[in-house]
N, C-alpha and C positions, 0 to 999 in steps of 0.2 A: 468704314474705308472705298473709296469708291475705284474699282480693276480695274487694269485694264482688261478688254474684251475684246482688242482690234485683230486682223485675221495676223497679221504680223504676230501682233504680241504672241497671239495662241500659236503660231509656227514654229518661232522660238522656243517658247518651249518647249514645244512637242522636240524639238530638235536638239534643247539642252538635254532630256531625262533621256535621248533614246541617246546619244553620246555619254552619256555619262553613264546610265547601262551597259551600253557594249565598253567602256573603260573597267566598268567593275568587272566581268566580267573576262575579261580579258587578262586583273591581278586573282580573281578567284579559282578560275577555271586550272590553273597551271597546279595549285595546290591542292581542290580535289585529285585530279590528274595522278600528281602524287602519292599524295593518300590511297585511293585507290589498287594503285601498284604493290603498295607497303601489304597490304592485307590482301592481295591476289598470291596465289603458287606459284611456282618460277618458273613453268614450263611454259603460260600462259604471259608471265611477266618480258622473258626472254623472247618470243615471239612478236612482242609489240602486239596481243591482240588486247591486251587491257586499256579502257579508255576513262571515262568518269564513275566507272564499278567495278567493284571486284569479281575476278573469276576465281573460282573455285578457293571459297574465302579460306585464310586461316592468318596467322598472330604469329606464326611459328616466325616469321623476321626481326616482331617484335624480343619477342622473350630470346632468341639470339642475342642482341643489341644493348638488352637490360642485362644481359649475364655478364658482358665486356664488363671487366673494370675500367679499362682506359677511356670509355664514356663516361664512367660519373667519376673517374678522377678528374680528366676537365671540364666537368659540368660544373665539378668545386671550384675552379679555376674562377671559371664565368661569375658564378655565384659571388667570389669576390670580388672580384672587378667589377662588376654592375652594383651591387654594394657600395665595394669602399670609392670607387669613381667617380657614381651619381650622389652619393655626398660630397666629395672633393669639391665637382663640378658646383651643386650651387652654394655650398660656402664660398668660394671664392666669389664667383659672377654677383652673389649678392652683396660683399662686401666689396667690390666694384666696382654696381650700378648704381650704391646707395650715392658716392660722395658725389660721383659724375654727372647723377640726375639733380643737386640744389644748386642755386640759384650762384653768379659771380660771386657776387658780394661777401657768397660763405668761401666759394670753394676759389680764390681766383685764377690756378692754376687750371682750373677744368676742360676749358678747352684744349693747350696744349696735351692735356694726358688722353684727354678721347681721342683726336687725332692721333695719335701714336699709338695709341693701344688699337684704331683701325688700319693704320698702316701695316701691323704684322699682320692681320686678316688678308690683307691683298699683296704685298711682298713679305713672306715667311720662309725660311731658309731652308729648308726643302729637304728631299730625306738623307742626301748626303752628312749636311752637318749634326743634323737632330739625333742621328745614328750617331756621329764621335760623341755629341752633349750625353748623350744615354750612359754611354760605354765609359768615357772617361770617368762619370760622375758615380762608377762602380755600379749600377744597378740593374744590370742585363740581366735578364734573367731571374731575377725575382717579381714580382707582382706590381711593384713600383711601376719597370720598366711601362707597363700596360694601364693607371693611369697619371705617372706624372705629365707625361708632352705632350697631354692636350687635357691640362686640369683647367684648364681657360679657356671656353669656348667662348671666342670674340663676340661671334655669332647672335650668342647670349646674352650677352653681356649688353647688348645694342637695345633686343628685344625688352629687357627686363630694367634697362635706363628708359627709353620711351613709357613701358607702363607705368616707370614711376611719376617722370613728370606729366602723367594722368591727372595724377592725385590731384585733387583740390591743395593749393598750398596754401590755402586756409587754416586745413588741420594741422599742417606742419606749423606755422602760426601761434596758431593756438595754442598748442603741446607747449610748443618755445615759453612762451605768458606768463603758463603754469609753470614753470620750473623746471620743463623735459628736455632730457639732452638729447645728444642721435641715437646714441643709442636706445635707448626709452622710444625716439623717434619710429625706429626701423623694427623694434620688436613688435610695440605696441598700436602702431597706426599703418607704418609702409607694408610689413610682412602680413598683416591677416585679409587687407584689400587686394591683396596682392596673387589670392589664391589663385585665381586663372590663370595668371601667367607661371607661377610658381609649376604648376601641373603639367602645362604644356611643356615647358623644360624639364621635369623629372620626367617624362614622356618618351622628349628628345634621347634627355642621355641615357635612360632605360635599355632602351630600341640601338641607341649609336654603342652601347661596351656589347652589346650584348650581340648584337649584328659583326662587330668587329674584327676583319680577324688579319688582316698585312699586319700588325704591331705583333700581333703574338710570332706570326711566321719571322720576323727579321731582328726580334727582341729575347724567345725565349731560343736560349742552345738546348735546351732537351725536351728532347718530346712530353716528356712525362708532363713537365710543365703548361703544355698548349692549351690555349681554351676552347671551348668547344668549337668553334666556328673555326679557328686553324686546324681543330684536329678530323674535324667531319670535311674541311679542305683535302687534306692528307689523302683522308681513307678514301674520299671519289676519285680523287687520280688515280691512287695504286691501295686498294684494297687488301689488307689484308686476310686472303680466305682461308689461311690455313688453319687457324683457329676452331675450325668448324669442326674437327675433327675430334677437340675437347666434348661434343656435346653426344645426345643420341644421335649419331653418323646416321644413319641409313634413313630414318625418316623424316628427319632436320634436310636431307641431301633431296628431298622431294619437291621441297615446298620456300627452298632458304638459296638465292641467289643473289649476286652482287647486284643486281638492279633490287629485288626486293627491300634488300639489305639498307644501300644508299636510302631507297625512297622513305625506309623507318625511321634513320637517324636523321633525316632533313625535318622531317612533319615533329618528331621529339626537338629537335631544337628549333623550330617556329612556332611551337605550342606555350612555352610561356610567355611571349611577348603577345601573342593570338589573347590568351587569357588578361592578361593585366592591360592590355589596352581597352573595351569594352570600361573599362572603372574609370579612365581618365579622359578619355573623348568627351561628357558633358561638357568638361573644361577644354577641349582642345580648340575650337572654333573663335569662344570668346576668347581664350588667350591671345589666339594668334594677330587676332585682327586687333585686339585694344591695345596688343603689343607695339600695332606696327603704324598708331597712329600718334603723330608726337605735339605734344600737349605745349 
């Protein structure tokens, strides 16, 4: 392979790496700062002296957060939302993308349904109609209010549809000639060959459900049913610090403050996604690129 080593190519690559490096730092440094604040004592944190390294290292903020039952209750709601919502999203997206990826002779109304689905992505009902539908179906304040309104991400359907179309149709035709039906083709051919796309959608859904907070705010009437991000959002705006009295007060008051407690809860809220991402990153770029190529 002959590499282009011209001056313009070298300048482009240097600029490209420098730009990506700066963008990576802009993403990582705020998280490092939050981590440093969470492990610093309250005096230095409140004085704004902490930058990227903890001062007067202490883990009292984490002990305070992990002693709060509300944190684990909201974490449980979020885990339930992520597991149920992700499974429902993937199931419905697969069942919708497969028939839309078939030839017109197999599914004559394919184009009509495809445009109807894309239309909902461009022109959705909006917040008020969606809220009224959720309220009238009487699923307010339940886990279903957090997963059903977004059960079919149309963008994910388009991605998987394009990925399915990229799979050689000769494989499907050979399977049909051997007597395989559509369920067999989907289960034994399409899904095993679509692992990169499915892993990408899995990551999208996990991160989306984990980070969403607005649906919990509008669909949950009881604070004890808030998912983790909605709970974190409420304590960031108005932190109830009176519960500190239940701890060994004097020592904790020296090292725990609103700022360090917020930082600890924010980092704990982001930690699971950071742990999951490296295991799916290998499939991420491949799934994105192949899913965007039309077959």
